C-alpha positions, 0 to 999 in steps of 0.5 A: 295492308288489308287482308281479305278473309274468305269463308266457305260454307258448303250446304248439305244437299242430301235431300231437297227439303226446305223446312223453313222459308224466309220472307225477304220483305219482312226479315231484317237479317237480325240473325236471331234465328241463327243464335237460337237454333239448337242444331245450327241449321242457319248461318248468317248471310254475309250480305247485311240485312239479308235473311240467313242462309239455310245450310243444313236443311235436312237437320231441322227438328221443326221445333219452332225456336227460330219462328218464336224468337223472331222479332219480325212476325211473318219473316219465317214460315215452316214448310211442314213435311206432309206427315207433320202438316197440321190440319183442322176443320172449322166446325161452322164452315166445314173448311179444312185449314192448314198452316 
């Protein structure tokens, strides 16, 4: 007899913020970000090969551990809050750039 195990995870919905976005075309679902996140923002996706589930978005520190340790460059992108959005101006062209 096979027993079916169910796990329920209820995300915090206090804020509409989404600090991290995953590119499903680049993310391989390796869950490295789940393991390195110091505050457990993510949980593994039960669907194999799918990006992790962002469970506690409002608790993200924007430390960058997940993006730095990700073996697939471009799989994780930060959605910086407006006060923290880095911006700079190219001296030669005058164009304002941001991440």
